[in-house]
C-alpha positions in Angstrom: -123.5 20.9 59.3 -120.0 21.5 58.5 -119.8 25.2 56.9 -117.1 25.4 53.8 -115.4 28.1 52.5 -113.5 27.5 49.1 -110.8 29.8 47.6 -110.5 28.4 44.4 -109.3 31.4 41.5 -110.2 29.6 38.4 -113.7 30.1 37.7 -114.9 26.8 36.4 -112.7 24.5 38.7 -114.6 26.5 42.4 -118.2 26.3 40.4 -117.7 22.0 40.1 -116.2 21.6 43.8 -119.0 24.2 44.9 -120.8 21.7 42.7 -119.6 18.5 44.3 -120.2 20.0 47.7 -123.2 20.9 47.3 -124.4 17.6 46.1 -124.2 16.1 50.3 -126.7 16.9 52.5 -124.2 17.6 55.7 -122.2 20.0 54.3 -122.8 23.9 52.8 -120.7 25.9 51.2 -121.0 29.6 53.2 -118.4 31.6 51.0 -116.7 31.5 48.0 -113.3 34.2 46.8 -110.8 34.1 44.5 -107.6 35.8 45.6 -105.9 34.7 49.1 -106.4 38.1 50.7 -109.4 37.8 50.6 -109.3 34.0 52.6 -109.4 35.7 55.9 -111.9 38.4 56.2 -113.8 36.3 54.8 -113.9 33.4 57.4 -113.6 36.4 60.5 -116.7 37.3 58.3 -118.9 33.4 57.9 -116.8 31.4 60.7 -116.9 27.9 58.7 -115.5 25.2 59.8 -112.8 24.0 57.1 -111.3 26.2 54.3 -110.5 24.6 51.6 -107.6 26.4 50.2 -106.0 26.1 46.3 -102.5 27.0 47.2 -101.4 29.4 43.9 -104.1 31.8 44.8 -103.5 35.7 43.7 -101.7 38.2 46.2 -101.6 36.1 49.2 -100.9 32.3 48.1 -102.8 29.9 49.9 -100.8 28.4 52.4 -99.7 32.3 53.9 -103.6 32.6 53.7 -103.7 29.4 56.1 -100.8 30.7 58.4 -103.1 33.7 59.2 -106.2 31.8 59.4 -104.8 29.4 61.4 -103.8 32.5 63.8 -107.4 34.4 64.2 -109.4 31.8 63.7 -108.4 28.4 65.0 -111.6 27.0 65.1 -111.4 26.7 61.1 -109.7 24.1 60.3 -108.4 24.1 56.8 -107.6 21.5 53.7 -105.3 22.2 50.7 -105.4 21.7 46.8 -102.9 20.6 45.1 -101.0 19.0 42.6 -98.5 16.0 43.0 -95.7 18.3 40.8 -95.4 20.9 43.9 -93.6 18.9 47.0 -92.1 21.7 47.7 -95.7 23.8 48.7 -96.7 20.9 50.6 -93.1 21.0 52.6 -93.9 24.7 53.5 -97.9 23.2 54.1 -96.2 20.6 56.4 -94.5 23.3 57.8 -96.9 25.5 58.6 -99.1 23.1 60.8 -101.5 21.6 58.0 -102.0 18.6 57.7 -105.0 17.8 55.1 -103.9 18.2 51.5 -106.4 17.0 48.4 -105.0 16.3 45.1 -106.7 18.5 42.4 -106.6 15.2 40.7 -107.8 13.3 43.2 -111.7 11.1 42.1 -114.5 13.8 42.7 -115.8 11.5 46.0 -113.0 11.7 47.6 -113.7 16.3 47.8 -116.5 15.6 50.8 -114.7 12.9 52.2 -111.9 14.8 53.1 -113.3 17.7 54.1 -115.6 15.6 56.8 -112.3 14.4 58.2 -110.5 17.8 57.9 -113.5 19.1 59.6 -113.4 15.7 62.6 -110.1 17.0 63.6 -108.9 14.0 61.3 -105.3 13.9 58.6 -105.6 13.4 55.2 -102.6 12.9 53.6 -102.3 11.1 50.2 -99.2 8.6 50.7 -98.1 9.4 47.2 -98.2 13.1 47.8 -96.2 12.9 51.2 -93.3 10.5 50.2 -92.5 13.0 47.2 -92.6 15.6 49.0 -89.6 14.5 51.4 -88.0 13.4 48.4 -87.9 16.7 46.9 -86.0 17.7 49.4 -85.7 20.9 51.2 -85.1 24.7 48.8 -81.6 24.6 47.4 -81.8 27.9 47.5 -81.2 30.5 50.4 -83.8 33.4 51.4 -81.9 36.1 48.8 -81.5 34.0 46.2 -85.0 33.0 46.5 -86.2 36.5 46.6 -84.3 37.8 43.7 -85.3 34.6 41.3 -88.8 35.5 42.1 -88.6 39.0 40.8 -86.8 37.6 38.1 -90.3 35.4 37.5 -92.2 38.4 37.4 -90.0 40.1 34.3 -88.2 42.2 35.9 -84.6 43.1 34.3 -81.3 42.9 36.8 -81.2 46.7 37.5 -84.9 47.1 38.8 -84.2 44.2 40.9 -81.8 45.9 41.9 -83.6 49.1 42.9 -85.9 47.4 44.5 -84.0 44.6 46.7 -81.3 47.8 47.6 -78.6 46.0 46.0 -76.4 46.0 43.2 -77.0 44.8 39.5 -73.8 43.0 39.5 -74.9 41.6 42.9 -78.4 40.8 41.6 -76.5 38.8 38.5 -74.5 37.0 41.1 -77.8 35.7 43.0 -79.5 35.0 39.7 -76.4 32.9 38.3 -76.2 31.1 41.6 -79.5 29.8 41.7 -79.3 28.6 38.0 -76.0 26.6 39.6 -78.1 25.6 42.2 -81.3 24.1 40.4 -79.1 22.5 37.4 -81.1 24.8 35.2 -79.7 25.9 31.2 -80.5 29.5 31.7 -82.8 32.1 34.3 -85.9 31.1 33.2 -85.5 27.0 33.6 -83.8 28.1 36.7 -87.4 30.2 37.5 -89.4 26.8 36.1 -88.0 24.7 38.3 -87.6 26.0 41.1 -91.7 26.6 40.8 -91.9 23.7 40.1 -90.7 22.5 43.8 -93.0 24.9 45.5 -89.9 27.2 46.2 -91.0 30.8 44.9 
């Protein structure tokens, strides 16, 4: 029996994934979590064979949680759920050593097969997904530009970002201006959207 931990913050999607997996005689969902910071504690408690993780989770993203999981519970393999429009996330996950991905819009019957292949230690890579990720390239932003733009994405004004990061408001505005130019955006909001879509934030 393949023991699965499922991390997905959207209730209907999580319920659908669980229902699909429960149709299989050789797969058992042993834990469900809705936040990234719940993944490691739950995994250490129930010892799953496979963790099926969404990337966009509250508190801690799925890739960061997967990295911690690989360090603390290496027997648990990770299958990442992702969207084709997030190539930067795939590059990050590949860099973190994750080799199993399932597109969120894949047919339902692919889920059980992906779980079985992941449990067996096989790669689960959609060629179109990997191709898109490689095409998009690495982040154009420096770590500091990403941090500042990420803070701006939460709605914080330049003065508040400056205080949090121990910078001057002028320096924060300079980072935002550079990020806008590098992403080819029209304004700060557009730069945030482009960077989020690429998985750079």
